[in-house]
Structure formats: C-alpha cells, structure tokens
C-alpha positions as CSV (number, residue, x, y, z in Angstrom):
1,X,97.6,14.4,193.6
2,X,94.8,14.4,196.4
3,X,93.2,17.8,195.4
4,X,89.6,18.4,195.8
5,X,88.2,20.7,193.1
6,X,85.3,23.0,193.7
7,X,83.9,24.8,190.6
8,X,82.2,27.9,191.1
9,X,80.0,29.7,188.4
10,X,76.7,31.5,187.9
11,X,75.9,29.2,185.0
12,X,74.3,25.9,185.4
13,X,75.7,24.7,182.1
14,X,79.3,25.4,183.3
15,X,78.7,23.7,186.8
16,X,77.3,20.8,184.9
17,X,80.4,20.6,182.8
18,X,82.7,20.9,185.7
19,X,80.8,17.9,187.2
20,X,81.2,15.7,184.1
21,X,85.0,16.6,184.3
22,X,85.2,15.4,187.8
23,X,84.9,18.3,190.1
24,X,84.3,17.2,193.6
25,X,81.7,19.9,194.2
26,X,80.0,22.8,192.4
27,X,78.6,26.0,193.8
28,X,76.2,28.2,192.2
29,X,77.3,31.6,193.4
30,X,74.2,33.3,192.1
31,X,72.1,31.2,194.6
32,X,74.4,30.3,197.2
33,X,77.2,32.1,199.4
34,X,80.3,30.5,197.4
35,X,82.9,31.3,200.2
36,X,80.8,29.9,203.2
37,X,79.9,26.8,201.1
38,X,83.4,25.7,200.3
39,X,84.7,26.5,203.6
40,X,81.9,24.5,205.2
41,X,82.6,21.7,203.1
42,X,86.3,21.6,202.7
43,X,87.7,24.3,204.9
44,X,89.7,27.1,203.2
45,X,91.2,26.5,200.0
46,X,94.9,25.9,199.2
47,X,94.8,27.5,195.7
48,X,92.2,29.3,193.9
49,X,92.1,29.9,190.3
50,X,89.9,32.9,189.0
51,X,88.9,32.7,185.3
52,X,85.8,35.0,185.6
53,X,85.8,38.6,184.5
54,X,84.1,39.6,187.7
55,X,85.1,41.8,190.6
56,X,83.3,39.8,193.0
57,X,84.8,36.5,192.0
58,X,88.4,38.0,192.6
59,X,87.0,39.1,196.4
60,X,85.7,35.6,196.8
61,X,88.8,33.9,195.9
62,X,90.8,35.8,198.5
63,X,88.0,35.2,201.2
64,X,88.1,31.4,200.7
65,X,91.8,30.9,200.5
66,X,93.6,29.5,203.4
67,X,96.6,31.0,205.3
68,X,99.6,30.7,202.9
69,X,97.4,30.0,200.1
70,X,97.7,30.9,196.5
71,X,95.4,32.9,194.4
72,X,95.9,33.1,190.5
73,X,94.2,35.7,188.4
74,X,93.5,35.0,185.1
75,X,90.2,36.8,184.1
76,X,90.4,40.3,183.4
77,X,87.5,42.5,184.6
78,X,87.4,46.1,183.9
79,X,88.9,48.6,186.2
80,X,90.5,47.6,189.7
81,X,89.3,45.4,192.4
82,X,89.6,46.3,195.9
83,X,92.2,43.6,197.8
84,X,91.8,42.9,201.5
85,X,95.3,44.0,202.4
86,X,94.7,42.9,206.1
87,X,93.6,39.4,205.0
88,X,96.4,39.2,202.4
89,X,99.1,40.1,204.6
90,X,98.1,38.4,207.9
91,X,97.1,35.1,206.1
92,X,100.3,35.6,203.9
93,X,98.4,34.7,200.9
94,X,100.5,34.8,197.6
95,X,98.4,36.4,194.6
96,X,99.5,35.9,191.1
97,X,98.5,37.4,187.7
98,X,98.6,34.8,184.9
99,X,98.4,35.8,181.1
100,X,97.2,32.5,179.1
101,X,96.2,34.2,175.9
102,X,93.0,34.7,174.0
103,X,90.1,32.2,173.5
104,X,91.3,31.9,169.8
105,X,94.9,30.9,171.1
106,X,93.2,28.2,173.2
107,X,91.2,27.0,170.2
108,X,94.2,26.9,167.9
109,X,96.7,25.6,170.2
110,X,94.6,23.1,171.8
111,X,94.1,21.0,168.3
112,X,97.3,19.2,168.7
113,X,95.8,17.6,172.0
114,X,93.1,16.0,170.3
115,X,95.0,13.0,169.2
116,X,97.1,12.9,172.6
117,X,98.1,9.3,173.2
118,X,97.6,10.0,177.0
119,X,94.0,10.6,176.6
120,X,94.0,14.4,177.1
121,X,91.4,16.3,175.2
122,X,90.6,19.9,175.1
123,X,87.3,21.1,176.2
124,X,85.5,24.3,174.7
125,X,82.2,25.0,176.3
126,X,81.7,27.7,173.5
C-alpha cells in the first residue's frame, strides 16, 4: 500500500517488536523528540494511531499530522487532553475516537486467527 510506518514508544522492547514486525522507523520518545524525528525523516504523517494511555502521546499525534491527515485515538488516558484547536482547524485534521475492546477481548477474539491460512497471527506483547 506504500505506507511508511513509524512506531513511537518509551519502551525499547515494544520498539524492538515493531522493528521485527516491519516498522520503517522507531522512535523512543523518552530520549528523542518524536515529532521532530518523524517530520525530519518522513515529513508530516498522513495518519496517526494513538494506543498509548498518555496525554503527551495525544499532543504529539496532533503535532506530527499533516494537513488533512487523520488521528485515531484508541488509548484512554485519565481526564482530558488539550487539543490545539488552531492547528486542527487550519490543517483540517480529522480526529476520531475508536473503541476496540479490552485486552481480554483481543486475547480471546484473536485466537481464530492463529491458524489463519493467510499467515496472519495475533501478537500479544504481554
């Protein structure tokens, strides 16, 4: 599909998993500026999927998204997060929420894929 995947996390084991699964680049946002690193390497992102339960991750996602890009929010950090309305409106960024179930849902629903003839296999890093 021509997509370039950048995986961003604070845990080296998760970044190693992303590399094993084919991520084009990984960024440890505990030691690097994730937004600057992604923009320098690939320009702004067309789409950003946030699974972290971290308010800074939500802000980074908005900051690295290109004009008319999409940010999908899956992680649920406690409380609210500030959204830079100016950036979202001027860049026409689409922000979507997505509920995908609990960790247990994924563990039980992923089992039928284990023998998938297309070679798809669920990955559970826990």
